[in-house]
C-alpha atoms as a printed R data frame, in Angstrom:
    type eleno elety resid chain resno       x       y       z
1   ATOM     1    CA   MET     A     1 139.213 146.108 121.432
2   ATOM     2    CA   ASP     A     2 137.975 149.196 120.578
3   ATOM     3    CA   ASN     A     3 135.043 150.941 121.523
4   ATOM     4    CA   LYS     A     4 133.062 150.565 118.400
5   ATOM     5    CA   SER     A     5 134.234 146.850 117.790
6   ATOM     6    CA   ALA     A     6 133.278 145.836 121.621
7   ATOM     7    CA   HIS     A     7 129.580 147.313 120.640
8   ATOM     8    CA   TRP     A     8 129.148 145.479 117.205
9   ATOM     9    CA   SER     A     9 130.170 142.359 119.236
10  ATOM    10    CA   SER     A    10 127.925 142.671 122.391
11  ATOM    11    CA   ARG     A    11 125.174 143.118 119.551
12  ATOM    12    CA   ILE     A    12 126.685 140.350 117.932
13  ATOM    13    CA   ALA     A    13 126.003 138.035 120.883
14  ATOM    14    CA   THR     A    14 122.748 139.511 121.767
15  ATOM    15    CA   LEU     A    15 121.492 138.489 118.644
16  ATOM    16    CA   ALA     A    16 123.349 135.149 119.155
17  ATOM    17    CA   ILE     A    17 121.544 134.265 122.445
18  ATOM    18    CA   LEU     A    18 117.946 135.566 120.844
19  ATOM    19    CA   VAL     A    19 118.098 133.157 118.131
20  ATOM    20    CA   MET     A    20 119.064 130.189 120.184
21  ATOM    21    CA   LEU     A    21 116.502 131.132 122.683
22  ATOM    22    CA   GLY     A    22 113.932 131.156 119.829
23  ATOM    23    CA   SER     A    23 114.839 127.685 118.456
24  ATOM    24    CA   VAL     A    24 114.756 126.550 121.598
25  ATOM    25    CA   ALA     A    25 111.109 127.779 122.467
26  ATOM    26    CA   SER     A    26 110.376 126.422 119.199
27  ATOM    27    CA   GLY     A    27 111.439 123.231 119.510
28  ATOM    28    CA   THR     A    28 109.348 122.811 122.928
29  ATOM    29    CA   ALA     A    29 106.236 123.932 120.963
30  ATOM    30    CA   ALA     A    30 106.542 121.631 118.618
31  ATOM    31    CA   ALA     A    31 107.369 118.851 120.907
32  ATOM    32    CA   GLU     A    32 104.532 119.239 123.360
33  ATOM    33    CA   GLY     A    33 101.851 118.814 120.444
34  ATOM    34    CA   SER     A    34 103.331 115.908 118.683
35  ATOM    35    CA   TYR     A    35 104.121 112.584 120.018
36  ATOM    36    CA   PRO     A    36 103.488 111.637 123.791
37  ATOM    37    CA   ILE     A    37 106.942 111.362 125.544
38  ATOM    38    CA   ALA     A    38 106.620 107.453 127.483
39  ATOM    39    CA   GLY     A    39 108.801 107.014 130.352
40  ATOM    40    CA   VAL     A    40 108.543 110.468 131.947
41  ATOM    41    CA   ARG     A    41 106.293 109.417 134.586
42  ATOM    42    CA   PRO     A    42 106.952 105.592 133.825
43  ATOM    43    CA   GLN     A    43 104.047 104.699 136.225
44  ATOM    44    CA   GLU     A    44 101.410 106.243 134.110
45  ATOM    45    CA   ARG     A    45 101.059 105.392 130.329
46  ATOM    46    CA   PRO     A    46 101.107 108.451 128.541
47  ATOM    47    CA   GLN     A    47  97.358 109.384 127.327
48  ATOM    48    CA   GLY     A    48  97.440 109.080 123.473
49  ATOM    49    CA   ALA     A    49  99.930 106.456 123.551
50  ATOM    50    CA   PRO     A    50  99.568 103.725 120.681
51  ATOM    51    CA   THR     A    51  98.470 100.451 122.243
52  ATOM    52    CA   ILE     A    52  98.788  96.929 120.484
53  ATOM    53    CA   THR     A    53  95.364  95.461 120.294
54  ATOM    54    CA   GLU     A    54  95.740  92.249 118.478
55  ATOM    55    CA   PHE     A    55  99.207  90.300 117.643
56  ATOM    56    CA   LYS     A    56  99.504  88.237 114.709
57  ATOM    57    CA   LYS     A    57 102.614  85.702 114.197
58  ATOM    58    CA   ALA     A    58 103.841  86.303 110.733
59  ATOM    59    CA   PRO     A    59 104.379  83.417 108.545
60  ATOM    60    CA   GLY     A    60 107.362  81.313 109.541
61  ATOM    61    CA   TRP     A    61 107.322  82.897 112.496
62  ATOM    62    CA   TYR     A    62 107.855  79.642 115.171
63  ATOM    63    CA   SER     A    63 110.194  77.760 112.286
64  ATOM    64    CA   ARG     A    64 112.882  80.986 113.088
65  ATOM    65    CA   ALA     A    65 111.551  81.029 116.785
66  ATOM    66    CA   LEU     A    66 112.518  77.344 116.850
67  ATOM    67    CA   THR     A    67 115.469  77.495 114.661
68  ATOM    68    CA   GLY     A    68 118.347  74.719 116.292
69  ATOM    69    CA   VAL     A    69 115.854  73.088 118.155
70  ATOM    70    CA   SER     A    70 114.869  69.634 117.235
71  ATOM    71    CA   GLN     A    71 111.580  67.790 117.518
72  ATOM    72    CA   PRO     A    72 109.718  66.735 119.880
73  ATOM    73    CA   PHE     A    73 110.155  70.178 121.159
74  ATOM    74    CA   PRO     A    74 110.592  70.429 124.767
75  ATOM    75    CA   TYR     A    75 107.457  71.212 126.937
76  ATOM    76    CA   SER     A    76 108.689  74.063 128.115
77  ATOM    77    CA   LEU     A    77 109.076  76.266 125.302
78  ATOM    78    CA   ARG     A    78 104.903  76.304 125.696
79  ATOM    79    CA   PHE     A    79 105.537  80.022 126.640
80  ATOM    80    CA   LEU     A    80 105.960  80.215 122.689
81  ATOM    81    CA   GLU     A    81 102.218  80.270 122.163
82  ATOM    82    CA   ASP     A    82 101.713  83.122 124.301
83  ATOM    83    CA   GLN     A    83 104.663  85.487 123.149
84  ATOM    84    CA   GLU     A    84 102.897  88.511 121.279
85  ATOM    85    CA   ALA     A    85 105.075  91.979 120.468
86  ATOM    86    CA   TRP     A    86 107.240  92.469 123.511
87  ATOM    87    CA   TYR     A    87 110.471  91.736 123.270
88  ATOM    88    CA   THR     A    88 112.810  88.462 123.885
89  ATOM    89    CA   PRO     A    89 115.921  87.219 122.942
90  ATOM    90    CA   PHE     A    90 115.025  83.650 122.123
91  ATOM    91    CA   THR     A    91 113.795  84.902 118.829
92  ATOM    92    CA   LEU     A    92 117.285  86.821 118.394
93  ATOM    93    CA   PRO     A    93 120.550  85.255 116.906
94  ATOM    94    CA   GLY     A    94 122.629  85.305 120.263
95  ATOM    95    CA   MET     A    95 126.640  84.874 120.627
96  ATOM    96    CA   THR     A    96 128.582  83.408 117.923
97  ATOM    97    CA   GLY     A    97 131.569  81.024 117.956
98  ATOM    98    CA   PRO     A    98 131.117  77.675 120.551
99  ATOM    99    CA   TYR     A    99 128.157  79.802 122.248
100 ATOM   100    CA   ASP     A   100 126.071  79.430 119.127
101 ATOM   101    CA   ILE     A   101 124.266  76.176 120.513
102 ATOM   102    CA   ARG     A   102 121.289  76.818 117.766
103 ATOM   103    CA   GLY     A   103 122.893  77.646 114.973
104 ATOM   104    CA   TRP     A   104 121.875  81.024 114.514
105 ATOM   105    CA   HIS     A   105 125.394  82.286 113.194
106 ATOM   106    CA   ALA     A   106 126.221  78.879 111.508
107 ATOM   107    CA   GLN     A   107 127.511  79.133 107.771
108 ATOM   108    CA   PRO     A   108 125.908  76.520 104.652
109 ATOM   109    CA   PRO     A   109 128.521  74.522 104.138
110 ATOM   110    CA   ALA     A   110 130.542  75.630 100.994
111 ATOM   111    CA   ALA     A   111 129.789  73.905  97.366
112 ATOM   112    CA   GLY     A   112 132.194  72.032  95.933
113 ATOM   113    CA   PRO     A   113 133.393  68.218  96.367
114 ATOM   114    CA   GLN     A   114 132.684  66.292  99.600
115 ATOM   115    CA   ARG     A   115 135.705  64.381 101.135
116 ATOM   116    CA   GLY     A   116 136.493  61.887 103.598
117 ATOM   117    CA   LEU     A   117 138.279  62.298 106.719
118 ATOM   118    CA   ARG     A   118 141.126  60.684 105.676
119 ATOM   119    CA   PRO     A   119 143.778  61.739 102.806
120 ATOM   120    CA   GLY     A   120 143.372  60.807  99.722
121 ATOM   121    CA   THR     A   121 139.338  59.704 100.250
């Protein structure tokens, strides 16, 4: 590499570094003035972070939460009355196959002629 091309290569590299530093600095400034970042200090709730003050269960919430559970509902499910917006795996489908004891993944029966268990019936 001759002197002239080395000079231009170093100038281009310097310019690229300055552009990168400028974009990082502007990104940091934008992040500081935007939404608070949770988890930086887990022992403290960030000032200005949103809070849920009231949770209204949508229509059908209980029927979805009680999918596959027959009546009378067990007393142990009374926790659903206090369940609010926090995560719970109880209201979501779990594993498929033989582990799907509540029938979340069960397919509706196919339409068509009903057949008996014995051939020809």
